[in-house]
N, C-alpha and C positions, 0 to 999 in steps of 0.2 A: 599482494595481500600482506599487510604486516601483522605480526602476531600480537601486538600489544592489546588488541580487542579481546583476545583470549584471557589475558591478565584481568582486565577490568572486568569481564563478564564473570568469570569464575570467582574473582575477589568479591565482587558484589553479592553474589549468590551466597558465598561463605559467610560474609558478614551478616547478611539478612538472617541466615539459619542460626548463626551463633549468638548474635547480639540479642535476639528475641526468644532465645530458646527457653523453654519452661523448665528444662532440667538443669543440671549443674553446668555452668558456662564451658564452653569448649574454646580453647585457644585457636585463634584462626590466623592464618597468614595468607597472603597472596602466593599463588604457585611460583615456584622459583623458575628462572630461565631454562634450567635443565629439565624441569618437568615440562614446560612448554615446548622446548625443543624436542622432547620425546614424541609428543602428538603431532607437531607440526607438520611433517612430510605427509601424514594422511590427510589432514586438514587442508593442505594446499592441493593435493591430489583431487579431493572431492570438489574443491573450488573450481579447478580447471574442467572437470567432468559437468558440473552444474552450469557453468558459463557456456560451455559447447552445446548443452542439451536444454535449452530453456522450454518452458511451457506456459501457456497464457492461463488467466484466471480460470478457475473451476475446471481446468484440465491438467493439472498437476500429478497425474497418476505416477508417472515414472520418477518424478521428483520425490513424491510422498513415499513411494516405495523404497527409494535409496535412503532415505533418512530413517524410516520405520525399521529397516533391516539393521542399520548401525545401532540404534538405540536399543533394540531388542538384544542384540549381541552383547550389550553391555549390562544386561540385567534389568532392564526398565520393563514395567507392565506396560505394554503398548496397545493402543485402541486406534484402528485406522478407519476412514470413512466418516469422521465426525463432521458434519456440515458439509458433506461433499467428498472432498478430498483431504480433509483435516486429520491431524495426528495429534494425539494426546498419549504421551509417555510418563509414567509415575515411577519414581523412586523412593521408597519408604526406608527411612533410616532412623527409627525410633520416635520417641515424644519430642515434640518442638513445632517450630511454626512451619507453615506451609508456604513455599515460594514457588512462583510461576515464572518461567523464562520463555518468552515467546520469539518465534521468528516468523517472517513471512516467506512465501515459496514461489509466487508467480512472476512472470516476466512480462516485458511490454511488447507491443506491436511495432516493433522499431528496427531498421535494417542496421547491422552493426558494419561500421566502416573504420573501426580501430587499426585493422591490419596485424593484430596480435596473433600468434600462432594458434592460440586456443579460441579464437574467434567463433561466434555462432553463425552458421549458414542455414539455420533452421528456417523453413517456410512451411506454413500450414494453411489449410483452407478455413476460412471464417464460415460462419453459420449461413451467410448469404452466397457462398461459393467462390468467393475472391480470394486470391492468394495473398497471405500476410507473413512478412518476415518477423522473426522474433528474437528478441535479445534481453539479456538481463542488464538493463541500462541504469537500474535504480538500486544496485547493490543487493539485491536478495540473495544472490548467490554467496557473497561475504557473510551475510547475516546466518544463512544455513549452515556453511562450514564451520563458522566460529561457534555457532549453537552446538554442533556436534562435537567439537574440540572441547567445549565447556562441559558437555554431557559426559565425556570420557574422564576429564580431570575430577569432576564430582564424584564419579562412580569409584575412581580409584583412591580417593581421599576421604572415604566416609569416617575415618577416625577423627577429621576436624570438624564435623558438623553433625547435629541431630535435627530430625524433623522429616518433612516430605518435600521432594522436589517435583515439580510438574514442568515437563517440556511441551510447549504447543508449537505445533507446526500449521500455521494459518494460511488457508487458501485465499485467492481472490483479495489481496489487500489493495491492489490498484483500482479495482472497481467498487470496493467498499461492500462486497456481498460476503466476504469469508467470515469475518467477525460475527456480524448477526446470525449467520447460519450456523456457526459452532455454538454460539449462546442458545438458540432456539432448539439444537439437538441435544441439549443438556449438559453443556460444558461445566456449568457450575452446580449441577444436581447429580449428574452421573459420576463426577469425579471430585476430589477434594477440593474445597473452595479456598483459595490462596489468601494468605494474609499479606502477602506482598507481591507485587507484579512488576517484573523487569523486562524492559525492551531496549535495543540500541538501534541507531539507524547510522550508515556511514555518511560521510560528507565529503564533497569535493572541495569544500572551504578549507577543511582541517588538513594540514601537512601530514604526510604519511608518517605513522609512528606516534602521533598525537591523539589524545582523547579530549574531546571538548564537553563541558558541563556548564549549564547555565541555570540559575534560580528562576522559578517561574515557567512560562511558556517556552518551548524550545522548537516546537513545530506547530503549524496551524492545523485547525480543523479544515476539512476539504469537502466541497460538495461539487458534483458534477451536475450541470444544468443543460437539458436538451430543449430547444426551442424550435418549434415547427410554425413557420410563418406561412399563411395561405394567401394565394392570389388567385387571379383568373389567367390562365395561360392564353397563348395565342401567337400570332406572327409577330416577329421582332421588327418588320417594316410597318406594321400597323398597331402601335402601342396604344392608340386612342381607344382600341376595342378590348383592352386587357387591364388587368390590375396587377402591376409587376411587383412580385415578392422579393426579386432581387435588390430593387430600390429601397424598399421597406426593410429589408434585412440590412442594407449598407447604412441606412439611418439608425438603426437599432444598435448596430456595433457602436457607432459614435456616441449615441446618447447614453448607452451603459456606462462608458467612461466618466460621465458626469456624476454618477452616484458616488464615485470615490473621491473625485475633486471637488464636489460641491454639496454633497449630502452627508459626508462623513467626518468625523472628528479625526483631525490628523493624528491624534494621539492613540487612535485605535486603528491598527494597521488592517487594511483590507486590499485584496488583489482579486481584480475580475478580468480574466483573459479568455477571449474567444478563440479557441484553438482550431475549429474547423468550420468551414461554410460549404454546404453541399446544395446544389440546385442546378437544374437545367441539363440538357443533353446535347444542345447544338447552338451555335453563336446566332442563328436567326429565329430561335424559338424562345418565347418568354415562357418560363415554366409555371406550373401550377403551385407550387411550393418550394420553400427553402428551408433548410435545417442548419440551425447554429448549434454548436456544442462549447459549453464553456466550462472552466474550472474557477471556483470561487473559495478563496482562503481568508479565514478569519480566527480570531482568538476567542472573543467574548460570545456567549451564547446569544445576548440581547443584540449584539452587532450583526451576527449571523442571521438571526430572525429578520431584522430589519432590511438587510441587504438583500436577501433573497425575495422578500416582499417588494422592494424597489425594482429589482429585476423584472418580476412579473409585471409590475406597473408600467414600467418603460415599454416592454414589449407589447403589452395590449395597447397602450397610448399610441405607439407609432403604427400599429396595425390600423387602428381607428383613423389615425390622420392620413393613412395611405389608401383609406376606402376598402380595407380587406374585407371580403365577403363574411368572414367569421374571425372570432378571437383566435389567437395563436395558442398553440398547446405548449404549456410550460411544465417540464417534468423535472423534479429535483431528487437526485440520488446522492444521499450521503456517502462520502468516500473516506478512506483512512490516510490516504497520501497526497 
């Protein structure tokens, strides 16, 4: 992990609190290399710990506790359990703007194969009872440790800024549940409403030590789409007595790709990926249903609306063409990543 993210995070927070201050302007400077070096060992140690001990969405109890303990020790007013496992930490420093800095906390159900000394070997039981490996494969461990480093730099440099700093530890970013849960639990009513909101995301595209910035959209909106295709199960050797949902699912996967290639303006980026297909228990049995799980990425609200409607139309059309006994079930879950 490179410490340049600490400089950019704390620098952005200082700039936001100082430039828009309602009081006498405060001279702001990005923390020096010496200041960052002073907190870096603690940040790196936390990063290793978080990476070795990941937790899935809405199960971030230990992760949240580690973050809450550290910001509380720095003098922040800390509230835990917001929207489930969410954290809100507030540091008041006189009159001025309110700036929010957010980190995500959850990991992914992925087996780590990096071979690094601090690799995750965590395996948990899913709600259905199956064993699931867990890994911070999306960089939330970097986000959290840098968040803590920034929290410390801001707390020890209060002479450089005026206002209120709110640190958010958001659960369930990967599933899209965390942000709505925190808002529903009073994020913007129980706590000061921010004038500015900041968040960063690491990227495997950027070289280590560099910070990327782009005007306009940097990351797409994401939706998870679950499609259940219904058929009529039976013996694989007597397919004429069945309605095969596997075949319908296969045609659906291919048909979904034409939404991007034939229905969408090439100047409006769209991604439709079918990440999982689940159906059947044995090679000689035609199942009664097949489940597809998709991720859909869009930038514009109108494009998102049209693409999601097209996905439902295609799924229903293929089911009808295949003689399915009933329409497929299409469930859309907005996600953040």
